[in-house]
N, C-alpha and C positions, 0 to 999 in steps of 0.2 A: 364814542359812548363807552361808559364804564359799566362795571357790574353793579346791580342794585344792592342796597344794603340788606343784610340778612338779620341784623340784630335790631330789636325794637329801640326806639329813641327813649332817652331818659326824660321823665316828666319833671318840670320845675316844681318847687314847693308852692302850694296855693290851692285854691278851690276851683274845681272844674265843673263846667256844664256843657251839654251838647245841644246845639241848635240846628234844627232841620226844617225844611219846608213841609207843610202839611201834606201827607200822603206819599212822602218819599222815604227811601231806606237809608240814604247816606246823609250825614250832616257834618258839622265842624265842631271841634272842641274849643271852648273859650276858657281862659284862665283869669281869675281875679285874685288879688292878694288877700282880701279879707272876706269874711262871710257876709258882711253888710253890703259890700260892693257886688258880690255875687247875687244877692237877693234883689238888688236894684236892677241888675241886668236881666234877671228872671222876669221881673215885673214889666220891663220894657219889651222883651221879646215875646212873651207869652200871648200877646194880643194877636199876632200874625203868624207865629211859628210854633212848632212843637218843641218844647223845652224839656230836657231830662237833666236832673242834677246828678252828676257823677260822684261828687264828694270831694274830700280833702286828700291831697297827695303830699307826703313828706318823705324825702330821700327816695323818690321814685316808687313808693309803696302807698297803697290806699289806706287811709286811716278809718274812714266811716264804713262800718260793716253793713248798715241798713240801706246803703245806696246801691245802685242807682234808683231814683224814683222819678216818675213822670209828673210834671206839673200841669194842672188843669187850668 
């Protein structure tokens, strides 16, 4: 076994959302290439999961300042 990484991973360019089971603290990040694809994923997952829109990432930096926002 090796040493665990100490540096955070670089984010790919795209739109990110976090999906988690209702009532849990941990979830997974999903990336979509376009805003339209991201919104389709939100509509699909929000029926059974808690969805949080994290925003757009470009060059490993977050573009949207008003995110994250929870979807109802």
